[in-house]
N, C-alpha and C positions, 0 to 999 in steps of 0.2 A: 743181700752180700754188699760188700763195698767195691766199687769199680776201682781199678787201679790206674786210671789215666784221667785224673782230674785236669782241667786245662786252665791254665793261668793267663789273665790278660795283663799281670802286672801289678806289683805290690802297692801302687798308687790307687789302684781300683778297689772298690767295696769288694770284702770277701763274701763268697756266696757258698751255700750248700744247695743241691739239686736233688729232689727226690722223684724218681720216675722210672717205670718200667718200659718206657717207649724208647727204643733204641734210635728210631728215626728223629724223634724230637730232641734227644741228646745230641745227635750229630748235628742238628739245624742250630742249636743253642751255640755248639762249637764253631760251626761255619760261619754264622752271622755275627759272631763277636770277636774272633781272634784277629788282631791286627787293626782293630778299629780304636778310634780315640776314647769312644766310650765302650767298654768291654766287661766282660765277666771274668773275675778272678775266682775260678770255682776250685775251692779246696777239698771238697768231699762230695761223691756222687753215691747215692743209695738206690739200689734197684729192687729193695724189698717191698713187697706189699705192706699196706699200713698196719695189719695185723700181725705181721712177723717182725715189725720193728720193735726191738728189746731195749733194754736198759744200756746195753754195749753200744748200739748205734745212738741213743740219746747222748751217751758221755762223749761219742765222738763228735757229735754236732757241738755239743758245749766246748769241746776242745778248740774247735775251729773258731768259736764265738764269732759266727757270721753276721755281717750287717744286715742280709737278708737271705732267707730260704725261698727256693723255686719248688713248690708242691705241684705235681701233676695230678689232677683230680679225675682223670679219665677213667681209670680202673675201677674207681669205687667212690663217687663223688660225696656221699653223705658221710661215709666213714672218714673220707679224707679231709672233710670240713671239721669233724670232730676232733682229728688230729691236729689240723692247723690250730684250733682253739686251745687244745693242750700246750702245744709249743709257745703259744702267746703267753697263756696263763702262767706256764711254769718258768718263764724267763729263757727257755732255750733259743728263742728266736724273737727279735724285736720288731722285726718286718718280715711280711710273707707276701710273696707273689704267687698267684694260683694259674694253672694252665688247664685247657681242656678243649673239647670239640663240642661246638653247639651247645654251650651252657645257657640254661633257661633262666628267664627272669628271676624266678623264685630261688634258683640255686645261687644267682649272682647276688641276690638280696642276703641270702645266708652267709655267703663269703664276705660280704661287707660287715655283717654283724659279728662275724667270727674274727674280724680284724684285718682282713686281707687288704693290703694297700694297691695292688695292681692286679690285672688279669690279662693273661696271654691267651689269645684264641688259635687254636690248631686248626689246620697246618699253619706252622709259624712262618711268618715272613721277615725279611731283615728289618723292612720299616717298622714293623710293630714291635720288635725287640729293641730297636734303636731307640723308638719314641718311649718305650717303658724304662729303658735304662737311663735316658735323659732325665726323666722325672725322678728316678731313684737318686741319681747324682744329686739332683737339686735338694732332695729330702735329706741326704747324708752331708751335704755341704761340700761335695767334691768338685774339682774343676778339671776337665779332660786336658790332658797333655801339660799341665802346669805343675810339676813336681814341687812339693813343698821344700823349702830350705831346711836342711838338717845339719846338726852338728856332726862331727865325726864320731863313729861308734866305739864301742869299748872292745878291745881284744884280750881274751882271757886265756892263758895257756895253761892245760893241765899236764904236769910233768910227773910221771911216776919214778919213783926212787929205785924201782926194782921191778922186773918183770911179773905179772900176776898179782899186783896189788890192787887191781880193780879201776885203773885210770879210764880206759876206754868205756867201760860201763858207766862210770860216773859222768864222763864228758857228755855222753850220748843222753842220759836221763837227765842231766842238769839242763842241757840245751832245750829239751822238750818243756821242762817246768819253768825256766825262765822266760820262754815265749807265752806259755800258759798264763803265767802270773801277769806279765807286763803288756802283752799283746804287741810287743815291738818285734820288728823284723830280725830274725835271729838265723845265723848260719852255724852249722857244725862242719868244722873244717878238719879233714882226716889227714894228718901230716906224717903219720906213720907210713912212709911211702914203700917200705918193704913188705910189710905184712899187716896193713890196717884193716880193721874189722869193723868200722861203725856201719857200713852199709849192710852188713849181716845182722847186726843187732837191731837195725831198722827194718828188717826184712824187705830190702831194696836190692836191686839189680841194675845198678847205674851203667848208662851207655858209654859215659865219659867220665874223665878222672882229672884230678890235679895235674898230671903231666900233660894232657890234652891242653889244658888252660895255659901252662907254662910254654907249651910249643908255640902258641899262638898270641903270646902276651903282647907282641909288639903291635898288634892291632885290636886288642881287647878294649871294650867299652861295656857299659851296663847291658845293652842289647846282646852282645855277643856272651857276655858272662852268663846270662840266662840259659844259654844253650848247653852250658856245661854244668848247671846245677839240677839236682833232684829235688823235687818238693814232696815232703813226707806229709801223710794225713794230719799229723799233729799240728801242722803249720810252720814247722822249722824247714829249712833248706839244708841240703848236704851237698859239700863238695868233697867226693870221695877219693880215697887212695887208690893208685893203680892196682888192677887186679893181678897183673904179673909182676913180681918182685924185681925183675931186671929192668922195668921202666923207670927205677927210681934214679939211675944215673943221670937223667936229665935235670935233676933237681940240685941247685946250688944255693949257698946261705943268702947270697945278695939277691937272687931272684926271688926267694921266699920272703925276704923282707919287703921287696917291691909289691908282692902279691898281698901281703899283710896290709900294707899302707892303701892299696886299692880297695881292699875289701872293707877296710874301716870306714871308707866313704860311702859304701854301698848298703852297710848293715848297722842296726843299732847294737847288737851283740854278735861277736865272733868267738865261738867256742871252740878252742883248738886242742886237738888230742895229739900230744907231741911224742915222738920216738922216744923210747926209755933208753937213750944213750946219747953221747955227745957227738952225734952225726952232724954234718954241716947244716942240715935242715933245723935240727934242735938248737944250734947255736943262732941261726937267723931268727928263730922264734923268740929265744930268750933275750936277744938283743933289741927286738922290736916290740914285744907284748907290752901292753899297758900293766898287766897284772899276771903274776905267775902263781899258780896253786901247786904246791909240791905235795903230792899224794903219798901217803906212807901208811902202812898198817903197824900195829902195836907189836911187832915182832923184831927180834934181834938183827936178822940179816937186813931188813927194809930200813931200820934206822941206822945200821952201820953204813949202808950205802947212801943214806941221806947225810950224814955227817961228813962223809968222805967228799961228796958232791958239792956240797954248799960253798966252799972257798971259789970253785970254779964258776958255779952259778952267778955268784956276787960279781965275780970278775967280768962276766959277760953282760951283766946288768948296770955296772957301774958307769955313770957319765952317759948313759942312752936317754931314756925317756922317764928318769925318775920312777922306774919300775916298782911296783909293791910286790913284796914276796910274802906269800901266806902258806900256812901249813894245814893240811886237811888229814885227819886221822880216819882212815876207811876201816870197815870190818871191826868197829869198836863194840865191845861190850862191857858193862859195869863190872868191876871185879877182875879186870885183865891182870895178868902177872906183872906187866910193865904198866904202870899208872900214867895218866895224862901229865901229872906233875912232873914225872921222871922223864917223859919225852921232851917236855918244854925245857927242862934243866939240861938235858943232853944235847938238844938242838940249838939252844939259845934263841929259839922262836916261839912266839905264843900260838897257840892253837886256834885258828880262824873258827874250824867247824869240825864236828865229828859225824861220822856217817854209820848208822847202826849196822851191825851184821846180820844179814837175812839171806842166807846161802839159797833157800828155796825160791824166794822171791826174785832175785837176782838170774839164777840160772834158769828159771822157767821163763823169764823174759828173754834171755839170750837164746834159747832152744827154739823158742816160739818166733823169734824175729820180731818181738814187740816189747819195747822198754818196759821195766818193771812199773814205772809211773803211770803206765797206761793199763795196768793189769789189776789194779786194787790198791787198797790203802794199807800196804805192808809197812813194817818198822822202817825198811830202807826207803821207801816212798816218802815217809813222813820227813825223814832226815834230809833227803834231797830237796823236797819242797821247802824245808826251812832254810837250807843254804841258797836256794833259788830266791828266797824272800829277802835275805840279807842282800845278795847281790844286785837285786832289782829294786830293793827299798819298797818292798810290797808287803803289806800286811797278809799273813797267810791265814786262811780259814779251812777248816775240815768239816764244813757243814755237809751233812748227809743230803743225798739228792734221790735216794732210792723209792721213798714213797710216793711221789707224785706221779711218776709213771706207771707204777705197778697198780696204783688206783685206776689210772686211764685204761689200761689193759684188761683190768678185771671188768670194768664196766662194757667195754666193747665185746668181750667174750661171754658175758651173761647177758647182754642186751639191756641192762639197767640205764 
């Protein structure tokens, strides 16, 4: 299973995946690293046995794209080392740290031959962990407590021209894919303060929300921000909408603009799910966003609302940040009654991208609390991935990855 409480040491630290069935060991990793200059930024914890790790778990490891993987060998050292070898040869891990109790010289030699970089002896001590992390930091070229200078990030607002056009699903899936393709720090910001649903689509139950950040914004810094952020297994961060609709009354246009400016300095990409109305929050977003993606469907009601809204949207963006306005057609199928050419002529906007209609994939992801882009290579997933590639200037590849791990598992179970 995937444990729901990864522990993050900070985005400047190398991202890690931990595979262990030892709860005490996991707690020691947490206790001996949190708050230290040389820390673990654990994005995923798996407590499966090696033979129970399947393609879904391997896909999650790849999604995190860790700089190193901690593999606890104690439960089954020999199978564990074969698993380590698979991780290295398949490219799922570039660096592996093994852990175990009373590892024999022969086993240590096999670990070195399998590509293991470091070994942690159990029971773990703080000095041993910090020494290992120090060497890992040197290998990855990181420096403790010296954040790299960064350019301000990009803020992208998705604005639905009508309720039900799929804006929230697109924002959620797009954030995941932009992070996956770019490996850059990405935040999904749910600004639908009355009835936001991004946390539901990510299968998360946030402890705090946007309104908590707003109430404490006078003293916020990067450290305090982290306490309001939820980290998703895909690698993105979430700043959720309030659970109770009444909490939105604390949110105003000017404060939203201040928060967007602050988040722009903390993240490479801030993907904003914007209210589907001209609420003060929406106005603040439209005035402050770097890029606005108007989401519509090839239906008459959605297009009518888009045409009616455009003059007001342009009014809010005029003279602000040279904001770019783009049009995205969701739920598109070839042969639609309303053609793409007619949509462009009616709106006087070029279509930036089309997202294919795939009801089963999208609704399956919503009901499962797992974005469609993490559930398979559907037509919807491919469309979102293409759009993410355009936004991150990344070449998109649909290379299959199923054969490698399937072969590994077959060899284990047949003893070959």
